[in-house]
MIDOSE-1310 file (N, C-alpha, C; in nm, 2 decimals, decimal comma, always signed):
residues 211
mgrr	+13,80/+13,76/+2,30/+13,94/+13,74/+2,32/+13,99/+13,77/+2,44; +13,95/+13,87/+2,52/+13,95/+13,92/+2,64/+13,92/+13,80/+2,73; +13,78/+13,78/+2,72/+13,70/+13,70/+2,78/+13,77/+13,56/+2,79; +13,82/+13,50/+2,68/+13,87/+13,39/+2,66/+14,01/+13,38/+2,74
rlsg	+14,11/+13,48/+2,74/+14,19/+13,51/+2,83/+14,17/+13,49/+2,97; +14,06/+13,56/+3,00/+14,01/+13,56/+3,15/+13,98/+13,41/+3,19; +13,91/+13,34/+3,12/+13,86/+13,21/+3,14/+13,97/+13,12/+3,19; +14,10/+13,13/+3,12/+14,21/+13,07/+3,12/+14,31/+13,11/+3,24
hpav	+14,27/+13,23/+3,31/+14,34/+13,28/+3,42/+14,34/+13,18/+3,53; +14,48/+13,15/+3,60/+14,47/+13,05/+3,71/+14,38/+13,06/+3,80; +14,35/+13,20/+3,83/+14,26/+13,23/+3,96/+14,11/+13,17/+3,92; +14,05/+13,20/+3,81/+13,94/+13,15/+3,75/+13,93/+13,00/+3,75
iaar	+14,03/+12,95/+3,69/+14,05/+12,78/+3,70/+14,03/+12,75/+3,85; +14,11/+12,80/+3,93/+14,12/+12,77/+4,06/+13,96/+12,78/+4,14; +13,89/+12,88/+4,09/+13,76/+12,93/+4,15/+13,68/+12,81/+4,09; +13,70/+12,77/+3,98/+13,59/+12,65/+3,91/+13,62/+12,53/+4,00
vavp	+13,74/+12,49/+4,02/+13,77/+12,39/+4,08/+13,72/+12,39/+4,24; +13,74/+12,51/+4,30/+13,71/+12,53/+4,43/+13,57/+12,52/+4,46; +13,47/+12,54/+4,37/+13,32/+12,55/+4,39/+13,27/+12,46/+4,32; +13,21/+12,34/+4,34/+13,15/+12,23/+4,26/+13,01/+12,27/+4,22
sall	+13,00/+12,35/+4,13/+12,91/+12,42/+4,08/+12,78/+12,32/+4,02; +12,82/+12,23/+3,95/+12,75/+12,14/+3,88/+12,67/+12,04/+4,03; +12,76/+12,03/+4,10/+12,72/+11,95/+4,23/+12,60/+12,03/+4,29; +12,63/+12,18/+4,31/+12,57/+12,25/+4,40/+12,43/+12,26/+4,32
aasa	+12,42/+12,28/+4,19/+12,29/+12,30/+4,12/+12,21/+12,19/+4,13; +12,28/+12,05/+4,11/+12,18/+11,94/+4,12/+12,14/+11,92/+4,26; +12,22/+11,94/+4,35/+12,19/+11,92/+4,49/+12,06/+12,03/+4,54; +12,07/+12,15/+4,47/+11,95/+12,22/+4,50/+11,85/+12,19/+4,45
mavv	+11,84/+12,14/+4,32/+11,72/+12,09/+4,28/+11,66/+11,96/+4,36; +11,76/+11,88/+4,40/+11,73/+11,76/+4,46/+11,66/+11,80/+4,58; +11,71/+11,89/+4,66/+11,64/+11,91/+4,79/+11,49/+11,98/+4,79; +11,50/+12,04/+4,68/+11,38/+12,10/+4,65/+11,27/+12,01/+4,63
alvl	+11,33/+11,92/+4,54/+11,23/+11,80/+4,50/+11,19/+11,71/+4,62; +11,29/+11,70/+4,70/+11,25/+11,60/+4,82/+11,15/+11,67/+4,93; +11,16/+11,78/+4,92/+11,07/+11,86/+5,02/+10,94/+11,89/+4,96; +10,92/+11,91/+4,82/+10,81/+11,92/+4,75/+10,72/+11,76/+4,76
taaw	+10,79/+11,67/+4,74/+10,76/+11,53/+4,74/+10,69/+11,49/+4,88; +10,79/+11,51/+4,97/+10,75/+11,48/+5,12/+10,60/+11,56/+5,13; +10,61/+11,67/+5,10/+10,46/+11,75/+5,12/+10,37/+11,70/+5,08; +10,37/+11,64/+4,96/+10,26/+11,59/+4,88/+10,18/+11,49/+4,95
rpaa	+10,24/+11,41/+5,02/+10,20/+11,28/+5,12/+10,28/+11,28/+5,24; +10,29/+11,35/+5,33/+10,39/+11,34/+5,45/+10,37/+11,22/+5,52; +10,25/+11,15/+5,53/+10,22/+11,03/+5,61/+10,30/+10,91/+5,55; +10,33/+10,92/+5,42/+10,38/+10,80/+5,35/+10,53/+10,84/+5,30
lwpl	+10,55/+10,96/+5,28/+10,67/+11,00/+5,23/+10,77/+11,09/+5,31; +10,73/+11,11/+5,45/+10,80/+11,17/+5,52/+10,98/+11,13/+5,53; +11,01/+11,03/+5,52/+11,14/+10,99/+5,50/+11,22/+11,08/+5,40; +11,17/+11,13/+5,30/+11,21/+11,21/+5,19/+11,27/+11,34/+5,26
hgag	+11,20/+11,38/+5,35/+11,24/+11,50/+5,42/+11,35/+11,48/+5,50; +11,38/+11,38/+5,59/+11,51/+11,34/+5,62/+11,62/+11,32/+5,52; +11,60/+11,25/+5,40/+11,68/+11,25/+5,33/+11,74/+11,38/+5,26; +11,65/+11,47/+5,24/+11,69/+11,61/+5,22/+11,78/+11,68/+5,31
vall	+11,76/+11,65/+5,45/+11,85/+11,70/+5,55/+11,97/+11,64/+5,53; +11,99/+11,50/+5,53/+12,12/+11,43/+5,49/+12,20/+11,48/+5,37; +12,13/+11,51/+5,28/+12,20/+11,56/+5,13/+12,25/+11,71/+5,16; +12,17/+11,79/+5,23/+12,24/+11,92/+5,29/+12,35/+11,92/+5,36
lgvs	+12,38/+11,81/+5,45/+12,48/+11,79/+5,53/+12,59/+11,73/+5,44; +12,56/+11,63/+5,37/+12,67/+11,57/+5,28/+12,73/+11,67/+5,19; +12,65/+11,73/+5,09/+12,71/+11,83/+5,01/+12,77/+11,94/+5,06; +12,72/+12,01/+5,18/+12,79/+12,10/+5,24/+12,92/+12,08/+5,29
awca	+12,94/+11,96/+5,32/+13,07/+11,90/+5,39/+13,15/+11,89/+5,25; +13,11/+11,84/+5,15/+13,19/+11,82/+5,03/+13,23/+11,97/+4,99; +13,16/+12,07/+5,00/+13,21/+12,20/+4,96/+13,34/+12,26/+5,02; +13,37/+12,19/+5,14/+13,48/+12,24/+5,21/+13,58/+12,16/+5,15
depl	+13,59/+12,06/+5,09/+13,71/+12,00/+5,00/+13,77/+12,09/+4,93; +13,93/+12,06/+4,92/+14,01/+12,12/+4,85/+14,09/+12,06/+4,75; +14,03/+12,02/+4,63/+14,10/+11,93/+4,51/+14,25/+11,98/+4,51; +14,28/+12,09/+4,52/+14,41/+12,14/+4,49/+14,49/+12,15/+4,63
aplv	+14,45/+12,09/+4,73/+14,53/+12,09/+4,87/+14,68/+12,09/+4,84; +14,73/+12,01/+4,77/+14,89/+12,00/+4,76/+14,94/+12,14/+4,71; +14,86/+12,22/+4,65/+14,92/+12,34/+4,60/+14,89/+12,48/+4,69; +14,76/+12,44/+4,74/+14,70/+12,55/+4,83/+14,77/+12,55/+4,97
dvap	+14,80/+12,43/+5,02/+14,88/+12,40/+5,14/+15,01/+12,48/+5,16; +15,07/+12,50/+5,04/+15,22/+12,57/+5,04/+15,20/+12,70/+5,02; +15,09/+12,76/+5,01/+15,07/+12,90/+5,00/+14,94/+12,93/+5,06; +14,95/+12,92/+5,18/+14,81/+12,96/+5,29/+14,76/+13,10/+5,26
ratp	+14,84/+13,19/+5,22/+14,78/+13,33/+5,26/+14,74/+13,37/+5,11; +14,77/+13,29/+5,02/+14,73/+13,31/+4,86/+14,58/+13,29/+4,82; +14,51/+13,21/+4,89/+14,37/+13,17/+4,86/+14,29/+13,18/+4,95; +14,28/+13,29/+5,04/+14,16/+13,31/+5,13/+14,01/+13,31/+5,06
watr	+14,01/+13,37/+4,94/+13,88/+13,40/+4,87/+13,83/+13,25/+4,81; +13,91/+13,13/+4,82/+13,86/+13,00/+4,78/+13,77/+12,95/+4,89; +13,82/+12,99/+5,03/+13,74/+12,95/+5,13/+13,59/+13,02/+5,16; +13,61/+13,14/+5,11/+13,49/+13,21/+5,11/+13,39/+13,16/+5,01
lrga	+13,43/+13,15/+4,89/+13,37/+13,09/+4,77/+13,30/+12,95/+4,83; +13,37/+12,88/+4,87/+13,32/+12,73/+4,92/+13,20/+12,77/+5,01; +13,24/+12,85/+5,12/+13,13/+12,89/+5,21/+12,99/+12,94/+5,15; +12,98/+12,97/+5,04/+12,86/+13,02/+4,98/+12,78/+12,92/+4,94
gpil	+12,85/+12,79/+4,90/+12,77/+12,68/+4,86/+12,65/+12,64/+4,93; +12,70/+12,61/+5,10/+12,58/+12,58/+5,17/+12,48/+12,68/+5,18; +12,49/+12,80/+5,18/+12,43/+12,91/+5,18/+12,32/+12,90/+5,08; +12,34/+12,87/+4,97/+12,25/+12,86/+4,87/+12,17/+12,73/+4,87
lvaa	+12,24/+12,63/+4,90/+12,15/+12,52/+4,93/+12,05/+12,53/+5,04; +12,07/+12,60/+5,15/+11,98/+12,63/+5,24/+11,88/+12,71/+5,20; +11,91/+12,82/+5,12/+11,81/+12,90/+5,06/+11,70/+12,84/+4,99; +11,76/+12,75/+4,90/+11,67/+12,66/+4,82/+11,57/+12,57/+4,90
waaa	+11,65/+12,52/+5,02/+11,57/+12,43/+5,10/+11,46/+12,52/+5,18; +11,50/+12,62/+5,21/+11,39/+12,71/+5,30/+11,27/+12,78/+5,20; +11,30/+12,81/+5,09/+11,22/+12,83/+4,98/+11,10/+12,72/+4,96; +11,14/+12,60/+4,93/+11,07/+12,48/+4,93/+10,96/+12,48/+5,03
hvvr	+11,01/+12,50/+5,15/+10,93/+12,50/+5,26/+10,83/+12,62/+5,28; +10,87/+12,71/+5,25/+10,77/+12,84/+5,25/+10,67/+12,82/+5,14; +10,71/+12,77/+5,03/+10,60/+12,75/+4,92/+10,50/+12,64/+4,97; +10,55/+12,52/+5,02/+10,45/+12,43/+5,05/+10,42/+12,41/+5,21
rsal	+10,42/+12,53/+5,27/+10,41/+12,52/+5,41/+10,26/+12,47/+5,47; +10,15/+12,51/+5,40/+10,03/+12,45/+5,42/+10,03/+12,32/+5,42; +10,10/+12,23/+5,35/+10,10/+12,10/+5,34/+10,20/+12,04/+5,45; +10,29/+12,10/+5,52/+10,37/+12,06/+5,59/+10,33/+12,08/+5,75
pphl	+10,40/+12,00/+5,85/+10,36/+12,00/+5,98/+10,37/+12,17/+6,02; +10,30/+12,21/+6,11/+10,30/+12,36/+6,14/+10,40/+12,39/+6,25; +10,52/+12,35/+6,21/+10,65/+12,38/+6,29/+10,74/+12,42/+6,18; +10,72/+12,53/+6,10/+10,82/+12,55/+5,99/+10,96/+12,60/+6,02
pvli	+10,97/+12,68/+6,14/+11,12/+12,71/+6,21/+11,19/+12,57/+6,22; +11,14/+12,48/+6,27/+11,21/+12,35/+6,30/+11,24/+12,26/+6,16; +11,16/+12,26/+6,09/+11,18/+12,19/+5,98/+11,28/+12,27/+5,90; +11,27/+12,39/+5,88/+11,38/+12,48/+5,79/+11,50/+12,46/+5,88
gega	+11,51/+12,46/+6,00/+11,63/+12,46/+6,10/+11,70/+12,34/+6,07; +11,62/+12,22/+6,06/+11,68/+12,09/+6,05/+11,79/+12,08/+5,92; +11,76/+12,14/+5,82/+11,86/+12,16/+5,71/+11,95/+12,25/+5,70; +11,93/+12,37/+5,76/+12,00/+12,47/+5,81/+12,13/+12,42/+5,90
vaal	+12,08/+12,37/+6,01/+12,18/+12,32/+6,10/+12,28/+12,20/+6,05; +12,21/+12,11/+5,98/+12,27/+11,99/+5,90/+12,39/+12,06/+5,81; +12,35/+12,16/+5,73/+12,45/+12,22/+5,64/+12,57/+12,29/+5,72; +12,52/+12,36/+5,82/+12,63/+12,42/+5,93/+12,72/+12,31/+5,98
vghs	+12,66/+12,22/+6,03/+12,75/+12,12/+6,08/+12,83/+12,05/+6,00; +12,79/+11,99/+5,89/+12,86/+11,95/+5,78/+12,97/+12,02/+5,71; +12,94/+12,16/+5,69/+13,04/+12,23/+5,65/+13,17/+12,27/+5,74; +13,11/+12,30/+5,84/+13,19/+12,33/+5,98/+13,29/+12,20/+6,01
wash	+13,25/+12,10/+6,02/+13,34/+11,98/+6,04/+13,44/+11,96/+5,95; +13,40/+11,97/+5,80/+13,47/+11,94/+5,71/+13,58/+12,06/+5,68; +13,51/+12,18/+5,71/+13,64/+12,30/+5,72/+13,73/+12,29/+5,82; +13,69/+12,23/+5,94/+13,78/+12,21/+6,03/+13,90/+12,10/+6,01
rral	+13,85/+12,01/+5,94/+13,95/+11,89/+5,90/+14,03/+11,97/+5,79; +13,97/+12,03/+5,69/+14,05/+12,11/+5,60/+14,15/+12,19/+5,65; +14,11/+12,27/+5,75/+14,23/+12,36/+5,84/+14,33/+12,26/+5,89; +14,31/+12,15/+5,92/+14,43/+12,07/+5,97/+14,48/+11,99/+5,85
gegd	+14,47/+12,03/+5,73/+14,54/+11,98/+5,64/+14,48/+11,85/+5,55; +14,36/+11,81/+5,58/+14,28/+11,74/+5,51/+14,22/+11,78/+5,39; +14,24/+11,73/+5,24/+14,18/+11,78/+5,14/+14,06/+11,71/+5,09; +14,03/+11,61/+5,15/+13,89/+11,54/+5,11/+13,80/+11,47/+5,22
agsl	+13,79/+11,54/+5,35/+13,74/+11,51/+5,47/+13,59/+11,50/+5,44; +13,55/+11,63/+5,35/+13,41/+11,64/+5,34/+13,33/+11,53/+5,27; +13,41/+11,50/+5,16/+13,35/+11,39/+5,07/+13,36/+11,26/+5,15; +13,46/+11,23/+5,21/+13,46/+11,10/+5,30/+13,34/+11,11/+5,40
aamt	+13,32/+11,23/+5,47/+13,22/+11,23/+5,55/+13,08/+11,21/+5,48; +13,06/+11,27/+5,38/+12,91/+11,26/+5,30/+12,90/+11,11/+5,28; +13,00/+11,03/+5,24/+12,97/+10,89/+5,20/+12,95/+10,80/+5,32; +12,98/+10,87/+5,43/+12,95/+10,81/+5,55/+12,82/+10,83/+5,63
vvpv	+12,81/+10,96/+5,63/+12,69/+11,03/+5,73/+12,57/+11,02/+5,66; +12,57/+11,04/+5,53/+12,45/+11,05/+5,45/+12,38/+10,93/+5,46; +12,43/+10,81/+5,43/+12,36/+10,69/+5,45/+12,31/+10,66/+5,58; +12,36/+10,69/+5,68/+12,31/+10,66/+5,82/+12,21/+10,78/+5,85
liav	+12,21/+10,88/+5,80/+12,08/+10,96/+5,83/+11,97/+10,91/+5,74; +11,99/+10,90/+5,64/+11,88/+10,85/+5,54/+11,80/+10,71/+5,64; +11,90/+10,64/+5,68/+11,85/+10,52/+5,77/+11,76/+10,55/+5,86; +11,81/+10,68/+5,94/+11,73/+10,73/+6,05/+11,60/+10,78/+6,03
alvr	+11,62/+10,84/+5,92/+11,49/+10,90/+5,85/+11,37/+10,78/+5,83; +11,42/+10,69/+5,77/+11,36/+10,58/+5,74/+11,28/+10,50/+5,87; +11,39/+10,47/+5,96/+11,35/+10,38/+6,09/+11,31/+10,46/+6,19; +11,35/+10,60/+6,19/+11,31/+10,69/+6,31/+11,31/+10,63/+6,44
plad	+11,45/+10,55/+6,48/+11,45/+10,48/+6,60/+11,42/+10,59/+6,73; +11,36/+10,55/+6,83/+11,33/+10,63/+6,96/+11,28/+10,75/+6,92; +11,18/+10,76/+6,84/+11,13/+10,89/+6,78/+11,06/+10,96/+6,91; +11,01/+10,88/+6,99/+10,95/+10,96/+7,14/+11,06/+11,02/+7,22
hlpv	+11,17/+10,96/+7,21/+11,29/+11,01/+7,30/+11,38/+11,11/+7,23; +11,41/+11,05/+7,10/+11,52/+11,14/+7,03/+11,46/+11,17/+6,89; +11,39/+11,27/+6,89/+11,29/+11,31/+6,77/+11,41/+11,39/+6,66; +11,46/+11,32/+6,60/+11,54/+11,38/+6,49/+11,47/+11,43/+6,38
fplw	+11,38/+11,36/+6,31/+11,28/+11,40/+6,21/+11,14/+11,39/+6,26; +11,09/+11,47/+6,34/+10,95/+11,45/+6,40/+10,87/+11,50/+6,28; +10,75/+11,42/+6,30/+10,61/+11,46/+6,18/+10,49/+11,50/+6,27; +10,45/+11,40/+6,35/+10,32/+11,41/+6,39/+10,31/+11,48/+6,51
pwep	+10,16/+11,56/+6,52/+10,17/+11,65/+6,64/+10,18/+11,61/+6,78; +10,18/+11,47/+6,82/+10,19/+11,44/+6,96/+10,34/+11,40/+6,97; +10,41/+11,41/+6,87/+10,56/+11,39/+6,90/+10,63/+11,53/+6,97; +10,75/+11,49/+7,04/+10,81/+11,62/+7,12/+10,88/+11,71/+7,04
wrra	+10,81/+11,80/+6,98/+10,87/+11,92/+6,89/+10,96/+12,01/+6,98; +10,95/+12,00/+7,08/+11,02/+12,11/+7,16/+11,15/+12,05/+7,18; +11,13/+11,92/+7,21/+11,26/+11,85/+7,22/+11,36/+11,83/+7,09; +11,28/+11,80/+6,99/+11,34/+11,81/+6,86/+11,42/+11,97/+6,83
ellw	+11,35/+12,07/+6,86/+11,39/+12,20/+6,87/+11,52/+12,23/+6,96; +11,51/+12,17/+7,07/+11,64/+12,17/+7,16/+11,75/+12,10/+7,11; +11,73/+11,99/+7,04/+11,83/+11,88/+7,00/+11,91/+11,97/+6,87; +11,82/+12,01/+6,78/+11,88/+12,09/+6,67/+11,95/+12,20/+6,70
aala	+11,91/+12,28/+6,81/+11,97/+12,41/+6,87/+12,12/+12,34/+6,92; +12,12/+12,24/+7,00/+12,24/+12,21/+7,03/+12,34/+12,17/+6,94; +12,30/+12,10/+6,83/+12,37/+12,08/+6,71/+12,42/+12,20/+6,65; +12,34/+12,30/+6,62/+12,39/+12,44/+6,58/+12,49/+12,50/+6,67
mggl	+12,47/+12,48/+6,78/+12,60/+12,54/+6,87/+12,71/+12,46/+6,86; +12,71/+12,34/+6,83/+12,81/+12,28/+6,81/+12,90/+12,32/+6,68; +12,80/+12,32/+6,60/+12,86/+12,37/+6,46/+12,94/+12,51/+6,46; +12,86/+12,59/+6,55/+12,92/+12,74/+6,55/+13,06/+12,73/+6,63
vlsa	+13,06/+12,67/+6,73/+13,19/+12,66/+6,82/+13,28/+12,60/+6,73; +13,27/+12,48/+6,66/+13,36/+12,44/+6,56/+13,42/+12,50/+6,46; +13,32/+12,60/+6,40/+13,37/+12,72/+6,30/+13,46/+12,81/+6,36; +13,42/+12,87/+6,47/+13,49/+12,94/+6,56/+13,63/+12,88/+6,57
rtga	+13,65/+12,77/+6,63/+13,78/+12,72/+6,64/+13,87/+12,71/+6,49; +13,78/+12,66/+6,40/+13,86/+12,66/+6,27/+13,89/+12,79/+6,24; +13,83/+12,90/+6,25/+13,87/+13,04/+6,21/+13,99/+13,07/+6,29; +13,99/+13,06/+6,44/+14,09/+13,09/+6,50/+14,23/+13,00/+6,45
hrrg	+14,20/+12,89/+6,43/+14,32/+12,82/+6,36/+14,40/+12,87/+6,25; +14,30/+12,92/+6,15/+14,34/+12,97/+6,03/+14,41/+13,10/+6,04; +14,36/+13,18/+6,14/+14,42/+13,30/+6,18/+14,56/+13,28/+6,21; +14,56/+13,20/+6,31/+14,71/+13,17/+6,38/+14,79/+13,13/+6,27
rssr	+14,76/+13,04/+6,18/+14,85/+12,98/+6,09/+14,89/+13,10/+5,98; +14,79/+13,19/+5,96/+14,80/+13,29/+5,85/+14,92/+13,37/+5,93; +14,92/+13,42/+6,06/+14,99/+13,51/+6,13/+15,15/+13,44/+6,13; +15,14/+13,29/+6,11/+15,29/+13,25/+6,15/+15,34/+13,25/+6,00
aph	+15,28/+13,26/+5,88/+15,33/+13,24/+5,75/+15,41/+13,35/+5,72; +15,52/+13,34/+5,63/+15,59/+13,44/+5,60/+15,52/+13,53/+5,50; +15,56/+13,66/+5,51/+15,49/+13,76/+5,45/+15,56/+13,76/+5,28
């Protein structure tokens, strides 16, 4: 009876809404499947690895959305835990992504930090951007970004335009892996800067809110 009362508590209900657990579970399984399949025949199936990166970005951005934005925005000091819960989603996805790479590292190109970093940076950038838009009052910026950016990244993974000059998803030994490392490092820096700005914005809004 106590457990039933707890499951109906407003905070528990809000937590379930804040964290899309079914989406996270399905996405974690999907990114693992994409990595394992790409590792099976990299020469033919490498675009699936890029699709996994795209999925990480899209779902991580989606995690920052607030379905209860009209309620949360009128009580900005009441739900800081919801922001922390949503931030756990991308971490779980990146953990699944990294584990799949470690398991199949012998079948992947010998640049494991770059390969894992692609997914980690994509998750950081997606979540940071959507969190920033969320801090500005948008409730569904993440899902909108996911529907826009994910297809574009998948197309880039398939076509690999300017692979010799802009190696977004490198595969072969003769491709400029160092340049790819610098590219993803720059994107990571951008995500961290945006995340810091979002945190500063939230702290400023919280300090101005009535106690």
